[in-house]
N, C-alpha and C positions, 0 to 999 in steps of 0.2 A: 521491941520489934516494930518493923514497918510494912507497910503493903504497898508495891508499885508494879508497873508493867514494864515488861522489856521493850524496848524501842529499837536496838539495835546490838550490834556486835562491834567492839574495838579491837584492832588490830595493832600491835606495836613491835617493831623488828628490834628494837633495842629496848630492855627491859632488866629489872633485877632478876638474876638467876634463879631464884626461889621462886619467881613467877612462871616459868617455863612450863609449859604446857597446861597452864589453867588458862580458863575461857574468861575473857574480860566484856561485861554486858554494859549496855547503856540502859539505865532505867528512869523510867519518868514517875515520881511518887505520887500516890492518889489522895494522899491527904493534903490540904493546904495549898498553897502555891510555890511550893519549893521547886528548885530548877533541877533540871535531869543530871544525874552522878552515873559513875562508872561503880561497879562491883565486880568481885571476883565470884565466879558461879561454883559453888560447891555442892551442886545437886543436878546438874544436867538441865538447866532451863533454857527455853528458847524463845524465839522472837513471838512476841504477842502474847505470851503468857502473863498471867497476873502471879506476882512471886512475894514470899515474905523475906525481907533482907533485914540486916543488923548494922549498924552503925559504931565506930568507935574501936577501941583497941580489944574489945570481945569478938570483932569480926574475925580476926586471925586464929580464934579457938575452933572454928569449924573444921580448920586443917590439921589440928594436932595428930600425932606429934610432930607433923611437919612444920615448918616456920614459914607462913606465907605473910609478906609485908603488904598489909591491907587495912582500910578503914572504913569499908564496906564488904559484906558477903550475902549474896543469897545464901538462903538457908533453907528455904522450903518452896513448893508451888502450890498456890491455892487451887483446888478442885472445884471450889462453888462459894460464892460471896455474896451473902445475903444482907441487905441494909435495911434495919428496922427503924419504924418511926419513932421519935420522941414521945 
């Protein structure tokens, strides 16, 4: 699992029928220097929130038994994040 911040929302007028009614969010990963990515929202996250997301084939599992074709999904909203000194 990864942590990121919602930086926007993506609107697509043409998409796979299994994505209809699903919110597409633009995320900025918080670890490393990864580029922003698009993820399907499974939890109702909004702009500016810190979220937990998963990538890869397992991302579609968040929507079972429905099949949603995705390789990234938001699966949690972070209430509090505390960074500890090494």
